[in-house]
C-alpha positions in Angstrom: 91.7 92.1 135.2 95.2 93.8 135.3 96.0 96.5 137.4 96.3 99.0 134.5 92.8 97.9 132.8 91.3 98.2 136.7 92.9 101.8 136.8 91.3 103.2 133.8 88.1 101.1 134.4 87.8 102.9 137.8 88.7 106.7 136.3 85.9 106.3 133.6 83.7 105.3 136.4 84.7 108.2 138.5 84.4 110.7 135.6 81.3 109.6 134.4 80.1 110.4 138.5 81.9 113.8 138.7 80.1 114.4 134.9 77.0 113.2 136.4 77.5 115.4 139.4 78.2 118.3 137.5 75.5 118.2 135.2 73.1 117.8 138.5 74.6 120.9 139.8 73.9 122.8 136.6 70.5 121.5 136.7 69.9 122.9 140.0 70.3 126.1 139.0 66.4 126.0 138.1 65.5 124.9 141.3 68.5 126.9 143.4 68.9 123.8 145.8 71.2 121.1 145.2 70.7 117.1 146.6 73.0 117.8 149.3 71.0 121.3 150.4 73.7 123.6 148.9 72.3 127.0 147.7 73.2 128.2 144.3 74.7 131.7 144.7 74.8 134.4 141.8 78.8 134.8 140.6 79.4 135.8 136.8 82.9 134.2 137.3 82.1 130.8 137.4 79.8 128.4 135.4 78.1 127.7 139.0 78.7 128.1 142.3 76.8 126.6 145.8 77.2 127.2 149.1 75.7 126.1 152.6 74.1 129.0 153.8 74.5 128.1 157.1 78.3 127.8 156.7 80.8 130.2 158.5 83.1 131.2 156.3 84.6 133.9 158.3 86.1 131.0 160.6 88.3 129.8 158.1 92.3 130.5 158.4 93.8 127.5 157.5 93.4 125.3 154.3 94.0 121.7 153.1 94.1 121.0 149.3 93.2 117.3 148.1 95.3 116.1 145.8 93.7 116.7 142.6 91.8 113.8 140.4 92.8 114.7 136.7 90.7 112.7 134.0 91.0 113.4 130.1 88.2 114.2 127.6 86.7 111.1 126.6 88.9 109.6 123.3 91.3 112.1 123.8 94.7 109.7 123.1 92.6 108.1 120.2 91.8 111.2 118.8 95.4 112.7 119.0 96.8 109.1 117.4 94.5 110.0 114.8 95.2 113.8 113.9 99.2 113.3 114.7 100.5 110.0 114.0 103.7 111.5 114.9 102.7 111.9 118.6 102.2 108.6 119.5 100.7 109.3 122.8 100.9 106.2 125.2 99.4 105.6 128.5 102.5 106.3 130.3 102.7 110.0 128.8 98.8 110.5 130.0 99.9 109.2 133.8 102.9 111.6 133.4 100.5 114.5 132.3 97.9 113.7 134.9 100.6 114.0 138.0 101.8 117.1 136.0 98.4 119.0 135.8 97.6 117.8 139.5 100.7 119.1 140.9 100.7 122.4 138.8 97.1 122.8 140.1 97.9 122.4 143.3 101.1 125.0 143.3 99.2 127.6 141.9 96.2 127.3 144.4 98.7 127.4 147.4 100.7 130.5 145.6 96.8 132.6 145.1 95.9 131.6 148.9 99.1 132.1 150.9 99.6 135.3 148.8 99.7 139.0 150.7 99.8 137.1 154.2 96.4 134.9 153.3 95.7 131.5 154.2 98.1 129.2 156.0 97.6 126.0 153.7 98.3 122.7 156.1 98.5 118.9 155.5 95.8 117.9 158.1 92.2 118.9 158.5 91.0 120.3 161.5 89.3 123.1 163.8 89.6 126.5 161.4 90.9 124.3 158.1 88.5 124.8 154.9 89.6 121.4 153.0 89.1 121.6 149.4 89.0 118.8 146.9 89.6 119.6 143.1 89.1 117.5 140.2 90.4 118.7 136.5 88.4 116.5 134.2 87.3 116.7 130.7 90.9 117.5 129.8 91.7 118.7 126.3 95.5 119.4 125.7 95.4 120.1 121.9 99.4 119.5 121.2 100.9 117.5 123.9 104.8 117.5 123.8 105.0 113.3 124.9 108.8 113.2 124.7 109.0 110.6 122.5 110.7 109.3 118.9 109.4 110.8 116.1 107.6 114.0 117.9 106.5 116.5 115.3 105.9 120.4 116.5 102.6 121.3 116.6 101.0 125.1 116.1 98.2 126.4 117.6 96.3 129.6 119.5 95.3 127.5 122.2 96.7 124.5 124.9 93.3 123.3 125.1 90.3 123.0 127.6 89.3 121.8 131.1 86.5 121.6 133.5 87.3 122.4 137.5 85.2 120.5 139.3 85.6 121.8 143.3 84.4 121.1 146.5 84.8 122.7 149.8 84.2 120.8 153.2 84.4 122.0 156.8 87.8 120.4 158.1 86.6 119.6 161.4 83.2 118.1 160.6 83.5 117.0 157.1 80.8 118.2 155.6 80.5 119.7 152.5 80.0 123.3 152.1 80.4 124.6 148.5 80.4 123.2 145.0 82.1 125.1 142.0 82.1 124.0 138.4 84.0 125.8 135.9 85.1 125.4 132.1 87.7 127.5 130.8 90.1 127.2 127.7 93.7 127.9 128.0 93.7 130.6 125.3 97.1 132.1 123.9 97.2 135.8 124.6 96.2 137.5 121.7 94.9 134.5 120.1 98.3 134.3 118.3 99.7 131.0 117.0 102.5 129.5 119.3 104.5 126.1 119.1 102.9 123.9 121.5 105.5 121.9 123.7 105.7 121.2 128.0 107.0 124.6 128.1 104.4 126.7 126.6 101.7 124.3 127.5 102.3 124.5 131.2 102.9 128.1 130.8 99.4 128.3 129.3 97.8 125.9 131.8 99.0 128.0 134.8 97.3 131.1 133.5 94.1 128.9 133.6 94.9 127.6 136.7 95.6 131.2 138.2 91.9 132.2 137.1 90.4 129.8 139.3 92.7 130.1 142.3 92.1 134.0 142.3 88.5 133.6 141.8 88.7 131.2 144.8 90.6 133.9 147.1 88.4 136.8 146.0 85.1 134.7 147.0 86.8 134.0 150.4 88.0 137.2 150.8 85.1 139.8 149.7 82.4 137.5 151.0 83.4 135.4 154.2 87.1 136.2 155.6 86.8 138.5 158.6 
C-alpha cells in the first residue's frame, strides 16, 4: 500500500471513529452520562456538551491547542467533480484545504481565548493547562477555489458546513474532562449570493469558527473561571 493510500485509509478510519463517538455522545443524552463518565449539561448553544462533574475548571489559566484533525464529508471530492467538472479538485487541493482549515481554526481559537486578558495559550501541557483537541469533520465546502487551470466562478448563499468535535483534557493528568459536538453552516450575512473563492470562503469559515471559539470562551468564563 502506498503512503497516499495508507493516509486515506487512516483518515477514513479516524473519521468513522469520530462520527461513531459523536453519535454515541448524542445518543447518551437520553442517559445523561457518556461511556467515559462525562455528564451531559444543558447548553442550547451547542448540539451536545458533557463535562466531568468532579473537574475544577477554575484552576485553568493556560490553554494548549492540539493541531486540529480535519476530514471532508464522505464523497465530497466525487460530488465536486460531478457537479462542477471545471473545478478539478485534486488530492493535493484537499490536503491544502485541510491544512488551511486547521490553521484557521487554531488562529481563531487563540484570538478568542487570549482576548481581554483571558487565557494564555502555551505549547506544552502541565499544571493549570487545559488541553483542547479539536476535530473538524464532515467538512463540506460548497465551492472550493482550487487554483487550477480551467476553474470557474461559483455563486452561493453559503460557503458550506462542518461539525466541530472538541475534547478537553487536564494538562497534568491527561484525563478527559469535557466534550462538545456541534454542526454549523457557514451562511452568508443576509443570505445573499456571493462569489465563492479562497477569500470569501476564508471569511465565512472564520465567522463560523468564531462562533465556536466564543462559545467555548463564554463557557469557561461564565461557568468556571475564577
